[in-house]
C-alpha positions in Angstrom: 56.4 236.5 -3.1 53.3 235.2 -1.3 49.9 234.6 -2.9 47.6 236.1 -0.3 44.4 235.5 -2.2 45.2 231.8 -2.4 46.1 231.8 1.3 42.8 233.4 2.2 40.9 230.9 0.0 42.3 228.0 2.1 40.7 229.4 5.3 38.0 231.6 3.8 35.0 229.9 5.3 36.2 230.2 8.9 37.8 233.6 8.6 34.8 235.2 6.9 32.3 233.7 9.4 34.4 235.1 12.2 34.7 238.6 10.7 30.9 238.7 9.9 30.2 237.7 13.5 32.3 240.7 14.7 30.6 243.1 12.3 27.2 242.0 13.4 28.2 242.2 17.1 28.9 245.9 17.0 31.9 245.4 19.2 34.9 246.4 17.1 37.5 247.4 19.7 38.5 244.9 22.4 36.0 242.3 23.5 36.0 238.5 23.7 37.4 238.0 20.2 40.5 240.0 21.0 40.9 238.1 24.3 40.6 234.8 22.5 43.1 235.8 19.8 45.6 236.9 22.3 45.2 233.8 24.3 45.5 231.5 21.2 48.6 233.4 20.0 50.3 233.1 23.4 49.5 229.4 23.6 50.8 228.7 20.0 54.1 230.4 20.8 54.4 229.0 24.3 54.3 232.4 26.1 52.2 233.4 29.0 51.0 236.6 27.5 50.4 238.1 24.0 49.3 241.7 23.9 47.8 242.7 20.5 48.8 246.1 19.1 48.4 248.0 15.8 51.5 246.9 14.0 54.9 245.2 14.3 56.5 248.7 14.6 54.3 249.6 17.5 55.0 246.2 19.1 58.7 247.1 19.1 58.2 250.6 20.5 55.7 249.5 23.1 57.8 246.5 24.1 60.9 248.7 24.6 58.9 251.2 26.7 57.3 248.4 28.8 60.8 246.8 29.3 62.1 250.1 30.8 64.1 251.6 28.0 64.2 255.4 28.5 64.7 258.4 26.3 68.4 259.1 25.8 69.6 255.6 26.3 71.7 254.0 23.6 70.4 250.8 22.1 72.5 248.4 20.0 70.9 246.7 17.0 72.1 245.2 13.7 72.7 247.5 10.8 70.8 244.9 8.6 67.1 244.8 9.3 63.9 246.4 8.2 63.9 250.1 9.1 61.2 249.7 11.8 63.8 248.2 14.2 65.8 251.4 14.3 62.6 253.6 13.9 61.0 252.1 17.0 64.1 253.0 19.1 64.1 256.5 17.7 60.3 256.8 18.3 60.8 256.4 22.1 63.6 258.9 22.2 66.4 256.4 22.6 69.4 256.3 20.3 70.1 253.5 17.8 73.7 252.2 17.7 74.3 250.3 14.5 76.3 247.0 14.8 77.7 245.0 12.0 76.4 241.5 11.2 78.3 238.2 11.1 80.4 237.5 8.0 78.3 234.5 6.9 74.9 235.2 8.5 72.9 238.4 8.3 72.5 238.6 12.1 74.0 240.9 14.8 77.6 240.1 15.5 77.8 239.9 19.4 81.5 240.7 19.3 80.9 244.0 17.6 78.6 245.5 20.2 80.4 248.4 21.8 81.3 247.8 25.4 79.7 251.0 26.7 76.3 250.0 25.2 74.3 247.9 27.7 71.0 247.5 25.8 70.8 245.2 22.9 67.9 244.4 20.5 68.8 241.2 18.5 66.8 240.7 15.3 65.9 237.2 14.1 66.1 238.2 10.5 64.5 235.9 7.8 63.6 233.5 10.6 67.2 232.9 11.6 68.0 232.8 15.3 70.2 235.7 16.4 72.6 235.6 19.4 73.6 238.5 21.6 76.5 239.3 23.8 76.2 237.8 27.3 75.9 240.2 30.2 73.9 242.9 28.4 70.3 244.0 28.8 68.5 242.1 26.0 65.3 243.9 26.7 63.4 243.0 23.5 64.0 240.7 20.6 62.7 241.7 17.2 60.8 238.6 16.3 58.9 240.2 13.4 60.2 237.6 10.9 60.4 234.4 13.0 56.8 233.3 13.6 56.9 229.5 13.4 60.7 229.0 13.7 62.3 226.3 15.8 60.1 224.3 18.2 58.9 227.1 20.5 58.5 230.8 21.0 60.6 233.7 19.7 63.4 234.1 22.3 64.1 236.8 24.8 62.4 238.1 27.9 60.1 240.2 25.7 59.6 239.8 21.9 57.9 242.0 19.3 55.9 240.2 16.7 54.5 241.4 13.4 51.2 240.2 11.9 51.7 241.9 8.6 49.8 240.0 5.9 53.0 238.5 4.3 54.3 236.9 7.5 53.8 233.2 8.0 50.7 234.1 9.9 49.3 237.5 9.1 46.0 239.5 9.4 44.2 241.5 6.7 46.1 244.7 7.4 48.5 245.9 10.0 48.8 244.2 13.3 51.4 243.0 15.9 51.8 241.7 19.4 54.1 242.0 22.4 55.0 238.5 23.7 56.2 238.0 27.3 56.1 235.8 30.3 56.3 238.7 32.7 52.9 239.9 33.9 54.1 243.4 34.7 55.5 243.9 31.2 52.3 242.5 29.7 50.2 244.9 31.8 52.5 247.9 31.0 52.3 247.0 27.3 48.6 246.9 27.4 48.4 250.2 29.2 50.8 252.0 26.8 48.9 250.8 23.8 45.7 252.2 25.2 46.7 255.8 25.9 48.6 254.9 29.0 45.4 254.0 30.9 45.9 251.8 34.0 42.2 252.0 34.7 39.3 253.6 32.9 40.2 257.2 32.3 43.2 257.0 34.7 46.4 257.9 32.9 49.5 257.3 34.9 52.0 257.4 32.0 52.1 258.6 28.4 50.9 256.1 25.9 49.6 255.8 22.4 46.6 254.4 20.5 47.7 251.0 19.3 45.4 248.0 19.7 44.7 244.9 17.7 41.1 245.5 16.6 38.4 242.9 16.8 38.2 242.3 13.0 41.9 241.6 12.7 41.7 239.4 15.8 39.0 237.4 14.1 41.2 237.1 11.0 44.1 235.9 13.2 42.0 233.2 14.8 41.1 231.9 11.4 44.7 231.7 10.2 46.5 230.6 13.4 45.8 226.9 13.1 47.7 227.0 9.8 51.0 228.0 11.5 52.5 224.5 11.8 51.7 223.7 8.1 53.0 227.0 6.7 56.2 227.0 8.8 56.9 223.4 7.7 56.3 224.2 4.1 58.7 227.1 4.2 61.4 225.0 5.8 60.8 222.2 3.2 61.1 224.7 0.3 64.4 226.0 1.8 65.7 222.4 1.9 64.8 221.9 -1.8 66.6 225.1 -2.8 69.6 224.4 -0.5 70.1 221.1 -2.3 69.7 222.6 -5.8 72.1 225.5 -5.2 74.7 223.7 -3.2 77.1 223.8 -6.2 75.2 226.4 -8.2 75.7 230.0 -9.2 74.3 231.4 -5.9 75.2 230.7 -2.3 72.5 229.7 0.2 72.8 231.2 3.6 73.9 228.7 6.3 71.0 227.8 8.4 71.0 226.2 11.9 68.6 223.4 12.9 66.5 225.7 15.1 66.1 228.4 12.4 62.9 228.9 10.7 62.3 230.4 7.2 60.5 233.7 6.7 62.4 234.6 3.6 64.7 232.3 1.6 67.7 234.4 0.7 70.8 233.6 -1.4 73.9 235.5 -2.1 74.5 236.2 -5.8 78.0 236.4 -7.2 79.3 240.0 -7.1 77.7 242.0 -9.9 75.2 239.3 -10.9 72.1 240.1 -8.8 70.5 242.3 -11.5 70.9 239.6 -14.1 69.4 237.0 -11.8 66.4 239.2 -11.0 65.9 239.9 -14.7 66.0 236.2 -15.5 63.4 235.5 -12.8 61.2 238.4 -14.1 61.3 237.0 -17.6 60.1 233.6 -16.3 57.2 235.3 -14.4 58.8 234.8 -11.0 58.9 237.4 -8.3 62.1 238.1 -6.3 63.0 240.8 -3.8 66.0 242.5 -2.2 66.0 242.5 1.6 67.5 245.1 2.2 69.2 247.3 -0.4 71.3 249.3 2.1 72.4 249.0 5.7 70.4 251.2 8.0 73.3 253.4 9.0 73.4 254.6 5.4 69.8 255.9 5.5 69.6 259.7 5.1 67.4 260.1 8.2 70.2 258.9 10.4 72.7 261.3 8.8 74.1 258.6 6.4 76.6 260.0 3.8 76.3 257.0 1.5 79.0 255.0 3.2 78.4 252.3 5.8 80.5 251.7 8.9 79.3 248.1 8.8 81.2 246.3 6.0 79.6 242.9 6.4 76.1 244.4 6.3 77.0 246.4 3.2 78.5 243.4 1.4 75.3 241.4 2.2 73.1 244.2 0.9 75.0 244.2 -2.4 74.5 240.5 -3.1 71.4 239.2 -1.3 68.3 238.1 -3.2 65.1 236.6 -1.8 63.3 233.8 -3.7 59.7 232.7 -3.3 59.4 230.1 -0.4 55.9 229.7 1.0 53.1 227.2 1.5 51.6 228.0 -1.9 54.5 226.5 -3.9 54.6 223.0 -5.3 57.6 221.1 -6.7 56.9 222.3 -10.2 56.9 225.9 -9.0 60.2 225.5 -7.2 61.7 223.7 -10.2 60.9 226.8 -12.3 62.6 229.1 -9.8 65.7 226.9 -9.7 65.9 226.7 -13.5 65.6 230.5 -13.8 68.3 231.1 -11.2 70.6 228.6 -12.8 70.2 230.1 -16.2 70.6 233.8 -15.2 72.6 234.2 -12.0 
């Protein structure tokens, strides 16, 4: 779905020089490279602070803790997302409350959030901008998939960002960041990610070991200037597909002007997704299903195979993601379109 080797080749000289400098410096945790990367990321996303952490999952958990979510509290989130959204809530001792998505967009339906749940975590899935009910505590937005969307930063008081390699901007392993304009939340997030230390060897709270290391910070600095180009390329690919499939065998998801594109997802006709994937595979084209089941069906949450979220379940049964990234040319996209038209 993304050619990471080709992506690296485009920035190899800069990235490898930065990584080699870190290796030769002997400073692998923290230091000026991490400071520079955090500052550059915050500037690129128009936020005051970016606190680097070990993964997007950690970014969610740490952001929730820094924003004041406590064990035992109920947190509403969409039933359709990567598992980490719910996992991070569970990790801090809070309780995920699964909410159905909109009928036509795979985003949390604000009208379905229970009235007795005050804390809401919207997820900007596939780069699409999620809304949330007014008057609730929107403590964190899951912005793992929206790097480069719209014209500014992922929304919300505090956002959790993933730097997984396949994201629009990723590192060479796991990484993430907590984004905020609030200096207190930034300081708390940094302390929580460093064993709860508020000063050297002073631990005023429980924390964890989750920091963006210097090697990954160096990789991030080499890739970050590519963000505008890569984001624009994904949006352009989506426009090509939208035009091709407007009257085709699959249904493009409705996108709003401020949406970005992390994954390009279409809805197959009922019962036709397997045939579409098989046709793409025969043509040597990757595809993926994001996600096969709603989270409330997962065994770890006591799921019995049935979902209480019918819109999410219907989406999971029909959704198919197609390649849409900066490495595609018009010939590549034409091959994808032909394969879908012939098999879906």
